[in-house]
C-alpha positions as CSV (number, residue, x, y, z in Angstrom):
1,M,26.0,51.4,-6.5
2,S,22.8,49.3,-8.6
3,T,19.6,49.3,-6.3
4,P,19.0,45.8,-5.9
5,F,15.5,43.3,-7.7
6,Y,12.7,43.5,-5.7
7,V,10.1,40.8,-5.8
8,S,7.1,41.1,-4.4
9,P,6.2,37.7,-1.4
10,Q,3.2,38.0,-4.0
11,Q,4.9,37.6,-7.0
12,A,7.4,35.9,-5.6
13,M,4.9,32.6,-4.3
14,A,2.6,33.4,-8.2
15,D,6.2,32.4,-9.5
16,R,6.8,29.1,-7.7
17,A,3.4,28.0,-7.8
18,E,3.2,28.3,-12.1
19,Y,6.4,26.2,-12.2
20,A,5.9,23.7,-10.3
21,R,2.0,23.2,-11.9
22,K,3.7,23.2,-16.0
23,G,6.4,20.7,-14.0
24,I,3.0,19.2,-13.4
25,A,1.3,19.0,-16.5
26,R,4.2,18.0,-18.4
27,G,4.0,14.4,-16.9
28,R,1.1,11.3,-18.0
29,S,-1.8,11.5,-16.0
30,V,-3.0,9.1,-13.0
31,V,-7.0,8.3,-12.2
32,V,-8.5,7.2,-9.2
33,L,-11.9,6.1,-8.8
34,Q,-13.6,4.2,-6.0
35,Y,-15.6,1.0,-6.7
36,T,-17.7,-1.3,-5.1
37,D,-15.4,-3.4,-3.3
38,G,-12.5,-1.0,-2.4
39,V,-10.2,2.5,-4.4
40,V,-9.0,1.9,-8.0
41,F,-5.5,3.6,-9.4
42,V,-4.7,4.1,-12.9
43,A,-2.0,5.5,-14.2
44,E,-0.4,6.1,-18.1
45,N,2.7,4.1,-17.4
46,P,4.6,2.0,-20.0
47,S,7.2,1.6,-18.0
48,R,7.2,-2.0,-15.7
49,A,10.6,-0.5,-13.4
50,L,9.9,3.3,-12.5
51,H,5.7,2.8,-10.7
52,K,3.4,5.5,-10.2
53,V,1.3,3.7,-8.1
54,S,2.5,1.5,-5.2
55,E,2.5,0.4,-1.6
56,I,2.6,2.4,1.0
57,Y,0.2,0.3,4.9
58,D,-2.2,-2.5,4.5
59,R,-4.7,-0.4,3.4
60,I,-3.2,3.3,2.3
61,A,-1.9,4.0,-1.2
62,F,-0.1,6.5,-2.8
63,A,0.1,7.7,-5.8
64,A,1.7,10.3,-7.8
65,V,3.0,12.9,-11.1
66,G,5.7,15.0,-11.9
67,K,9.0,14.3,-11.5
68,Y,10.0,10.7,-10.5
69,N,13.4,11.1,-8.1
70,E,11.1,13.9,-6.7
71,F,8.1,12.0,-5.3
72,E,9.9,8.8,-5.0
73,N,12.1,10.5,-1.7
74,L,7.9,11.2,-0.9
75,R,7.2,8.2,-0.9
76,I,9.8,7.1,0.3
77,G,9.4,8.8,3.3
78,G,6.2,7.5,3.5
79,V,6.7,4.3,4.2
80,R,8.7,4.8,6.8
81,Y,6.7,7.3,8.7
82,A,3.8,3.8,8.6
83,D,6.2,1.2,9.8
84,L,7.8,3.3,12.4
85,R,4.4,4.7,13.4
86,G,2.9,1.5,13.5
87,Y,5.5,-0.3,15.3
88,T,5.9,1.7,18.3
89,Y,1.7,2.2,18.7
90,D,-0.3,0.7,16.6
91,R,-1.1,-1.0,13.4
92,E,-4.3,0.9,13.4
93,D,-3.2,4.1,13.8
94,V,-1.4,4.5,10.6
95,T,-3.9,6.6,8.3
96,A,-4.2,7.6,5.1
97,R,-5.4,11.4,7.0
98,G,-2.4,11.1,9.5
99,L,0.0,10.5,6.7
100,A,-1.7,12.8,4.2
101,N,-0.7,15.6,7.3
102,V,2.7,14.2,7.4
103,Y,3.0,15.1,3.6
104,A,1.4,18.2,3.3
105,Q,4.0,19.7,5.7
106,T,7.0,18.7,3.4
107,L,5.4,20.0,0.9
108,G,5.0,23.1,1.7
109,T,7.8,23.8,3.9
110,I,9.5,22.9,0.4
111,F,7.3,25.4,-1.2
112,S,7.7,28.2,0.9
113,S,11.8,28.2,1.4
114,A,13.2,30.6,-0.8
115,G,16.3,28.8,-0.4
116,E,15.1,26.1,-2.8
117,K,13.3,25.0,-6.1
118,P,9.0,23.9,-5.3
119,Y,9.0,20.2,-6.0
120,E,7.1,19.4,-9.2
121,V,4.5,17.0,-7.8
122,E,0.9,16.3,-7.2
123,L,0.4,13.2,-5.2
124,I,-3.1,10.7,-4.2
125,V,-3.2,8.9,-1.0
126,A,-6.0,6.7,0.0
127,E,-7.3,4.2,2.5
128,V,-9.7,1.6,1.6
129,G,-11.9,1.5,4.8
130,A,-14.8,-1.8,6.1
131,G,-17.4,0.1,3.2
132,P,-17.2,2.5,0.7
133,E,-18.5,5.0,3.0
134,D,-14.8,4.7,4.8
135,D,-12.7,5.3,2.4
136,Q,-10.5,7.8,2.6
137,I,-9.0,10.1,-1.2
138,Y,-6.9,13.2,-0.1
139,R,-5.3,14.9,-3.0
140,L,-2.0,16.8,-2.2
141,P,-0.8,19.8,-4.8
142,H,2.8,21.8,-5.0
143,D,2.0,24.0,-2.4
144,G,0.9,21.0,0.7
145,S,-2.6,21.6,0.7
146,I,-4.8,18.7,1.5
147,V,-7.8,18.3,-1.2
148,D,-10.7,15.6,0.2
149,E,-11.9,14.3,-2.9
150,H,-14.5,11.8,-2.9
151,G,-15.9,8.9,-5.6
152,S,-13.1,10.2,-8.8
153,V,-9.7,12.5,-9.0
154,A,-7.7,13.0,-11.3
155,V,-4.0,15.0,-11.0
156,G,-1.3,15.3,-14.1
157,G,-1.1,15.8,-17.6
158,N,-4.7,18.0,-18.1
159,A,-6.4,17.1,-15.4
160,D,-9.5,19.5,-15.5
161,Q,-10.7,17.5,-18.4
162,I,-10.4,14.5,-17.2
163,S,-11.7,15.5,-13.9
164,T,-15.3,16.7,-15.2
165,Y,-15.4,14.2,-17.6
166,L,-15.3,11.7,-14.8
167,D,-17.3,14.0,-12.3
168,Q,-20.5,13.7,-15.3
169,R,-20.1,9.8,-15.7
170,H,-18.8,8.1,-12.4
171,R,-21.1,6.5,-10.3
172,D,-21.9,4.6,-6.6
173,G,-21.8,0.6,-6.9
174,M,-19.9,0.8,-10.3
175,T,-18.2,-3.5,-10.6
176,L,-14.1,-3.3,-10.9
177,S,-14.5,-4.0,-14.9
178,E,-16.8,-0.6,-15.0
179,A,-14.8,1.8,-12.5
180,L,-11.6,0.4,-14.9
181,K,-13.0,1.0,-18.3
182,L,-14.2,4.7,-17.2
183,A,-10.9,5.4,-16.4
184,V,-9.1,3.6,-19.2
185,E,-11.8,6.7,-21.1
186,S,-11.6,9.6,-19.8
187,L,-7.1,8.9,-20.4
188,T,-7.7,9.0,-24.2
189,R,-9.4,12.1,-24.0
190,D,-6.6,14.8,-25.5
191,N,-6.8,18.6,-25.5
192,N,-9.0,19.5,-28.5
193,G,-11.3,17.0,-27.3
194,G,-9.9,14.0,-29.6
195,E,-9.4,10.3,-28.4
196,R,-6.2,8.0,-28.6
197,T,-6.1,3.7,-27.5
198,L,-4.2,2.3,-24.7
199,T,-3.8,-1.2,-24.2
200,A,-2.7,-2.5,-21.3
201,E,0.7,-2.3,-21.6
202,Q,0.6,1.2,-21.1
203,L,-1.1,1.2,-18.6
204,E,0.1,0.7,-14.2
205,V,-2.6,-0.1,-12.2
206,A,-3.8,-1.1,-8.8
207,V,-6.2,-1.3,-6.8
208,L,-7.4,-1.4,-2.7
209,D,-9.8,-4.3,-2.3
210,R,-11.7,-4.6,0.8
211,T,-12.6,-7.8,0.7
212,R,-8.8,-9.6,-0.1
213,P,-8.8,-11.9,3.4
214,Q,-5.0,-10.4,4.0
215,Q,-3.6,-7.9,6.9
216,R,-2.2,-5.6,3.0
217,K,-5.2,-4.9,0.2
218,F,-3.0,-3.5,-2.0
219,K,-3.1,-5.7,-5.2
220,R,-1.0,-5.0,-9.1
221,L,-3.2,-5.8,-12.2
222,L,-0.9,-6.9,-15.3
223,G,-0.7,-9.1,-18.4
224,R,-3.3,-11.1,-18.4
225,Q,-5.8,-10.4,-15.4
226,L,-5.6,-7.2,-17.1
227,S,-6.1,-8.0,-20.1
228,R,-9.3,-9.6,-18.4
229,L,-11.4,-7.0,-17.2
230,L,-10.4,-4.5,-19.5
231,D,-12.4,-6.7,-21.8
232,E,-15.1,-8.2,-19.0
233,E,-17.5,-4.4,-19.7
234,T,-16.8,-5.2,-23.8
235,A,-17.9,-8.0,-24.2
236,G,-21.1,-7.4,-21.5
237,S,-21.6,-4.3,-23.9
238,S,-21.2,-5.9,-26.9
239,E,-23.9,-9.1,-25.9
240,A,-26.2,-6.3,-24.6
241,E,-26.6,-4.8,-27.8
242,G,-26.8,-8.2,-29.3
243,T,-29.9,-9.1,-27.0
244,E,-31.8,-5.7,-27.5
245,S,-30.7,-5.7,-31.6
246,A,-33.1,-9.5,-31.0
247,E,-35.6,-8.3,-29.3
248,G,-36.1,-5.2,-31.8
249,E,-36.0,-8.1,-34.6
250,G,-39.0,-10.3,-33.2
251,E,-40.5,-6.8,-32.0
252,G,-40.5,-6.6,-35.5
253,S,-41.9,-9.0,-36.7
């Protein structure tokens, strides 16, 4: 009789974590940043049918990277949870923290189960508050842990390099166009330190805008509006450079 093959629990969990991380890293990155009037989500996603960023409830949005069918199931479950809780109790009782706890339990249970493979997904749940200090952003890795983020966060692809770039350049009080431009710049960074070019057609962009008068704060930025916001910062920089040059010429003469 042959001796059964034995793998220690620690090694089994490490192998499952490595498997999930590799799957997540193959996906294109998603970046989430706070700006003056809310939270902006920017994903490299040329598809107009398969969304990485979606609305969950009034002030709450969801972003994900990894296997689409897996994070889409989680998104649908989150919408059902939010609708049921808002209907049973009150709309104010639906929070990003509560939703993150539900996702954490689901991901943690799947990750710890020996009967199925871990989900190859990483999630971001964000809620816009009355002011920037009330905004909430939670990152949920494949193992179901919850990380409370502030300012900016990146998941998928070369997320570590993108996060470092954002940490060095993100600041409080940024306008939407400034935050959007920074997000796109961070996504164009590759692992070798080079840069790519991303057009509006290759991006999926949405915001949670606290200034919207309606109860639902989620809005997608598409077409001309997105292109205008991307060009707005570039145009502003060009005008500023032209002004500085003109002042320099005046001083020299």
